[in-house]
C-alpha positions as CSV (number, residue, x, y, z in Angstrom):
1,X,14.7,18.0,-23.8
2,X,14.7,14.2,-23.1
3,X,12.0,12.3,-25.0
4,X,10.8,9.0,-23.6
5,X,8.4,6.2,-24.4
6,X,6.9,3.3,-22.5
7,X,7.0,-0.4,-23.5
8,X,5.4,-3.2,-21.5
9,X,2.4,-2.0,-19.5
10,X,2.2,-5.1,-17.4
11,X,2.7,-3.5,-13.9
12,X,1.6,-0.3,-12.3
13,X,5.2,0.8,-11.6
14,X,5.3,2.2,-15.1
15,X,3.4,5.2,-13.7
16,X,6.3,5.9,-11.3
17,X,8.6,6.1,-14.3
18,X,6.3,8.3,-16.2
19,X,5.4,10.7,-13.4
20,X,9.0,10.9,-12.3
21,X,10.4,11.8,-15.7
22,X,7.6,14.2,-16.5
23,X,8.4,16.1,-13.3
24,X,11.9,16.8,-14.7
25,X,10.5,18.4,-17.8
26,X,11.0,15.3,-20.0
27,X,8.5,14.7,-22.8
28,X,6.3,11.5,-22.9
29,X,6.0,10.9,-26.6
30,X,4.1,7.6,-26.7
31,X,3.5,4.1,-25.4
32,X,3.0,0.6,-26.8
33,X,-0.5,-0.6,-25.7
34,X,0.4,-4.3,-25.6
35,X,-0.3,-5.6,-22.1
36,X,-1.3,-8.6,-19.9
37,X,-2.8,-6.2,-17.4
38,X,-5.9,-4.4,-18.9
39,X,-6.2,-2.2,-15.8
40,X,-2.8,-0.7,-16.4
41,X,-3.6,0.2,-20.0
42,X,-7.0,1.7,-18.9
43,X,-5.2,3.9,-16.4
44,X,-2.7,5.0,-19.0
45,X,-5.4,5.9,-21.4
46,X,-7.3,7.8,-18.7
47,X,-4.4,9.7,-17.2
48,X,-2.4,10.4,-20.4
49,X,-5.2,10.7,-23.0
50,X,-3.1,13.1,-25.1
51,X,-0.1,10.7,-25.4
52,X,-0.3,8.5,-28.5
53,X,-0.3,4.8,-28.7
54,X,2.6,3.7,-30.9
55,X,3.5,0.3,-32.4
56,X,6.3,-1.3,-30.5
57,X,8.6,-1.6,-33.5
58,X,8.2,2.1,-34.3
59,X,9.2,3.0,-30.7
60,X,12.4,1.0,-31.0
61,X,13.2,2.4,-34.4
62,X,12.5,6.1,-33.7
63,X,15.9,7.8,-33.4
64,X,14.3,10.8,-31.6
65,X,13.4,8.7,-28.6
66,X,16.1,8.9,-26.0
67,X,14.8,6.6,-23.2
68,X,12.5,3.6,-23.1
69,X,10.7,2.8,-19.8
70,X,10.0,-0.9,-19.4
71,X,7.5,-2.5,-17.0
72,X,6.8,-5.7,-18.9
73,X,6.3,-9.2,-17.6
74,X,9.4,-9.6,-15.5
75,X,10.9,-12.4,-17.6
76,X,10.6,-10.2,-20.7
77,X,12.2,-7.0,-19.3
78,X,15.8,-7.9,-20.0
79,X,15.2,-8.8,-23.6
80,X,13.3,-5.6,-24.3
81,X,16.1,-3.6,-22.6
82,X,18.8,-5.3,-24.7
83,X,16.8,-4.5,-27.9
84,X,16.4,-0.9,-26.8
85,X,20.1,-0.4,-26.0
86,X,21.1,-2.0,-29.3
87,X,18.8,0.6,-30.9
88,X,20.7,3.4,-29.3
89,X,18.5,4.1,-26.3
90,X,19.0,4.2,-22.6
91,X,16.5,2.2,-20.5
92,X,14.7,2.6,-17.2
93,X,13.2,-0.7,-16.0
94,X,10.9,-1.8,-13.3
95,X,12.4,-4.2,-10.8
96,X,13.5,-6.9,-11.3
97,X,15.7,-6.0,-14.2
98,X,16.5,-9.6,-14.9
99,X,15.1,-13.0,-13.9
100,X,17.9,-15.3,-14.9
101,X,21.7,-15.4,-14.8
102,X,21.8,-15.7,-18.6
103,X,19.8,-12.5,-18.9
104,X,22.2,-10.7,-16.6
105,X,25.2,-11.8,-18.7
106,X,23.5,-10.6,-21.9
107,X,22.6,-7.3,-20.3
108,X,26.2,-6.8,-19.0
109,X,27.6,-7.5,-22.5
110,X,25.2,-5.2,-24.1
111,X,25.9,-2.3,-21.7
112,X,29.7,-2.8,-22.3
113,X,29.3,-2.8,-26.1
114,X,26.8,0.0,-26.5
115,X,27.7,2.3,-23.6
116,X,24.0,2.7,-22.8
117,X,22.5,3.1,-19.3
118,X,20.6,0.1,-17.9
119,X,18.9,1.5,-14.8
120,X,16.4,-0.3,-12.6
121,X,14.0,2.1,-10.8
122,X,13.8,0.5,-7.3
123,X,10.6,2.3,-6.4
124,X,10.8,1.4,-2.7
125,X,13.8,3.7,-2.5
126,X,13.6,6.0,-5.5
127,X,9.9,6.7,-5.3
128,X,9.6,6.8,-1.5
129,X,10.2,10.2,0.0
130,X,11.1,8.9,3.5
131,X,13.7,6.6,1.9
132,X,15.3,9.7,0.2
133,X,15.3,11.5,3.5
134,X,16.9,8.6,5.2
135,X,19.7,8.6,2.7
136,X,20.5,12.2,3.4
137,X,20.5,11.6,7.2
138,X,22.9,8.7,6.8
139,X,25.2,10.7,4.6
140,X,25.1,13.5,7.2
141,X,26.3,11.1,9.9
142,X,23.0,11.3,11.9
143,X,23.3,7.7,13.1
144,X,27.1,7.1,12.7
145,X,28.4,4.3,10.5
146,X,25.6,2.0,9.3
147,X,26.2,-1.6,10.3
148,X,22.8,-3.3,9.6
149,X,19.5,-2.9,7.7
150,X,16.3,-4.8,8.3
151,X,13.9,-4.4,5.4
152,X,10.4,-5.8,5.0
153,X,8.2,-5.9,1.9
154,X,4.8,-7.3,2.7
155,X,2.1,-7.2,0.1
156,X,-1.6,-7.9,-0.4
157,X,-2.4,-10.6,-2.9
158,X,-5.3,-8.8,-4.6
159,X,-6.0,-11.9,-6.6
160,X,-8.7,-10.3,-8.8
161,X,-6.1,-8.1,-10.5
162,X,-3.4,-10.6,-11.0
163,X,-2.6,-12.0,-14.5
164,X,-1.7,-15.7,-15.0
165,X,2.1,-15.0,-15.2
166,X,1.9,-13.7,-11.6
167,X,1.8,-17.3,-10.4
168,X,4.5,-18.8,-12.6
169,X,8.0,-18.4,-11.1
170,X,9.6,-18.7,-14.6
171,X,7.7,-15.6,-15.6
172,X,7.9,-13.5,-12.4
173,X,11.3,-14.7,-11.3
174,X,10.4,-16.0,-7.8
175,X,9.4,-13.9,-4.8
176,X,13.0,-13.0,-3.9
177,X,13.9,-11.8,-7.4
178,X,10.5,-10.1,-7.8
179,X,10.2,-8.3,-4.5
180,X,13.4,-8.6,-2.4
181,X,15.5,-6.9,-5.0
182,X,14.1,-3.7,-3.4
183,X,15.5,-4.6,0.0
184,X,18.9,-5.8,-1.4
185,X,19.2,-2.4,-3.2
186,X,18.5,-0.7,0.1
187,X,21.0,-2.8,2.0
188,X,23.9,-2.0,-0.4
189,X,22.9,1.7,-0.6
190,X,22.5,2.5,3.1
191,X,25.4,0.5,4.3
192,X,27.7,1.9,1.6
193,X,28.6,-1.7,0.4
194,X,29.9,-2.2,-3.1
195,X,29.3,-5.9,-3.0
196,X,27.8,-8.5,-0.7
197,X,27.1,-12.2,-0.2
198,X,24.0,-14.3,0.5
199,X,24.5,-16.1,3.8
200,X,21.1,-17.8,3.8
201,X,17.7,-17.6,2.0
202,X,14.3,-19.3,2.2
203,X,11.1,-19.4,0.2
204,X,7.7,-21.0,1.0
205,X,4.1,-21.3,-0.1
206,X,1.8,-21.4,3.0
207,X,-1.5,-20.2,1.7
208,X,-2.1,-21.2,-1.9
209,X,-2.3,-25.0,-2.3
210,X,-4.0,-24.6,-5.7
211,X,-0.9,-22.8,-7.0
212,X,1.9,-25.0,-5.7
213,X,4.6,-23.3,-7.7
214,X,3.8,-19.9,-6.2
215,X,5.8,-18.4,-3.4
216,X,4.1,-16.3,-0.8
217,X,7.1,-16.0,1.6
218,X,10.8,-15.3,1.3
219,X,13.7,-14.1,3.5
220,X,17.4,-13.5,3.2
221,X,20.4,-13.0,5.4
222,X,23.0,-10.7,3.7
223,X,26.5,-9.8,4.6
224,X,29.2,-7.4,3.3
225,X,32.6,-6.5,4.6
226,X,31.1,-3.8,6.8
227,X,27.5,-4.7,7.5
228,X,24.7,-7.3,7.7
229,X,21.2,-7.2,6.5
230,X,17.9,-9.1,6.9
231,X,15.1,-9.1,4.4
232,X,11.5,-10.5,4.6
233,X,9.0,-10.3,1.8
234,X,5.6,-11.9,1.6
235,X,2.1,-11.9,0.0
236,X,0.5,-12.4,3.4
237,X,-0.8,-8.9,4.2
238,X,-4.4,-9.2,5.5
239,X,-7.3,-7.3,3.9
240,X,-7.8,-5.2,7.0
241,X,-4.7,-3.1,6.4
242,X,-5.6,0.3,4.9
243,X,-3.0,0.0,2.1
244,X,-1.3,-2.6,0.0
245,X,1.5,-3.3,2.5
246,X,3.2,-2.2,5.7
247,X,6.7,-1.7,4.2
248,X,9.3,-0.9,6.8
249,X,13.1,-0.3,7.0
250,X,15.3,-0.1,10.1
251,X,18.8,1.3,9.5
252,X,21.1,0.7,12.5
253,X,24.1,2.8,13.0
254,X,26.9,3.0,15.5
255,X,25.3,6.2,17.0
256,X,21.6,5.7,16.5
257,X,19.0,4.3,14.2
258,X,16.3,5.2,11.7
259,X,13.0,3.5,11.2
260,X,10.8,4.1,8.1
261,X,7.1,3.3,8.0
262,X,6.9,3.9,4.3
263,X,3.2,3.5,3.3
264,X,1.2,3.5,6.6
265,X,1.7,4.1,10.3
266,X,-0.5,1.6,12.0
267,X,0.0,3.5,15.3
268,X,-2.3,6.2,14.0
269,X,-0.6,8.9,12.0
270,X,-2.3,9.7,8.7
271,X,-0.6,9.4,5.3
272,X,2.7,7.8,4.5
273,X,6.5,8.5,4.5
274,X,6.9,8.4,8.2
275,X,10.5,8.5,9.5
276,X,11.7,8.1,13.1
277,X,15.3,9.3,14.0
278,X,16.8,8.2,17.3
279,X,20.4,9.1,18.2
280,X,22.4,10.5,21.1
281,X,20.7,13.9,21.1
282,X,17.2,13.4,19.9
283,X,14.2,11.1,19.4
284,X,12.4,12.8,16.5
285,X,9.5,12.1,14.1
286,X,10.0,13.5,10.6
287,X,7.2,13.9,8.1
288,X,8.9,13.4,4.7
289,X,5.9,14.1,2.5
290,X,7.6,17.1,0.9
291,X,11.0,15.5,0.2
292,X,12.0,15.7,-3.4
293,X,12.5,12.4,-5.4
294,X,16.0,12.9,-6.7
295,X,16.5,9.8,-8.8
296,X,14.6,10.9,-11.8
297,X,16.4,14.2,-12.3
298,X,19.7,12.6,-11.7
299,X,18.9,9.9,-14.3
300,X,18.0,12.6,-16.9
301,X,21.3,14.3,-16.1
302,X,23.1,11.0,-16.5
303,X,21.5,10.5,-19.9
304,X,22.7,14.0,-21.0
305,X,26.2,13.8,-19.6
306,X,26.9,10.0,-19.6
307,X,27.5,10.0,-15.9
308,X,26.4,7.7,-13.0
309,X,24.9,10.1,-10.4
310,X,21.5,8.5,-10.1
311,X,23.0,5.0,-9.4
312,X,26.1,3.3,-10.6
313,X,25.8,0.6,-13.2
314,X,27.9,-1.7,-10.9
315,X,25.3,-1.2,-8.1
316,X,22.5,-2.3,-10.4
317,X,24.3,-5.4,-11.6
318,X,25.2,-6.3,-8.0
319,X,21.6,-6.1,-6.8
320,X,20.6,-8.3,-9.8
321,X,23.3,-10.8,-9.0
322,X,22.5,-11.1,-5.3
323,X,18.8,-11.4,-6.0
324,X,19.3,-14.2,-8.4
325,X,21.7,-16.0,-6.1
326,X,19.4,-15.7,-3.1
327,X,16.5,-17.1,-5.2
328,X,18.4,-19.9,-6.8
329,X,19.9,-21.1,-3.5
330,X,16.8,-20.6,-1.3
331,X,15.7,-23.4,1.0
332,X,12.1,-24.5,0.6
333,X,10.3,-24.3,4.0
334,X,6.8,-25.6,4.8
335,X,4.7,-27.9,2.6
336,X,3.6,-26.4,-0.7
337,X,0.2,-24.7,0.0
338,X,0.2,-25.7,3.6
339,X,-2.3,-23.8,5.8
């Protein structure tokens, strides 16, 4: 049985990791309580009261722990992953896996030397049932050959719950690295692209003049040998929406298209994971609420058999590279803090 622990309780995505691995039968053996987000620690204590708190050094040194899940401050994730891999453990990270090119180079080198798995759980695909269903439909040829994706990642600010590092680009990596890595992952996955290039990217701060370094808007135009993609991410979701963000994805194929309304359908359907399939023979709505999340079981199998069925290591590194390049080369639009 796979045994895992959690280090870096600085973002709620750690619960996606824990729930996903527990569903496979893996054992949650402990977590380090160090955090910059007290609410995350409180939720961990409440939901997993029988799981012990363990000193961080002891977690890394324990030879019986197979996997370490990491959802630390974004700028700290790569360093913790490198330490874990050097200690003989595979790692599952929250996105972004890295925030600098230097971190990416160190992670690549460590993976090569240790043979350990560096996996980033892109929750907007791996923990979204409609996204899993869309992948199956694409593989079945339901919309022909995919030639474009349009992905949006809007979020509510929810300022009261945000730690100081949330506003420091050096700590969170910038809006493209922090959020748009999800959509870049989806572009590569659904279009079947091994690599890509950043055609153009932009960032801006339109609503927070007192935090001039913050970025509340970003977009990217992507291209590969066989497809294009557009990404928009922002912190501009109004409070009136009934969830944290109206995340959507449109997958265009040569014989049809798929639209995902991942977290809410503002046209009135209850719940989440709404999928619309339109092709030459049907215009169909699919409720994906019962779709199995396959990433976690595949990851566990990869740890056991040293395979890459959940996601290839090359794919992870390419998402990281493209995210960093889009962030580094982004044009600044609008005055900082302009209303």
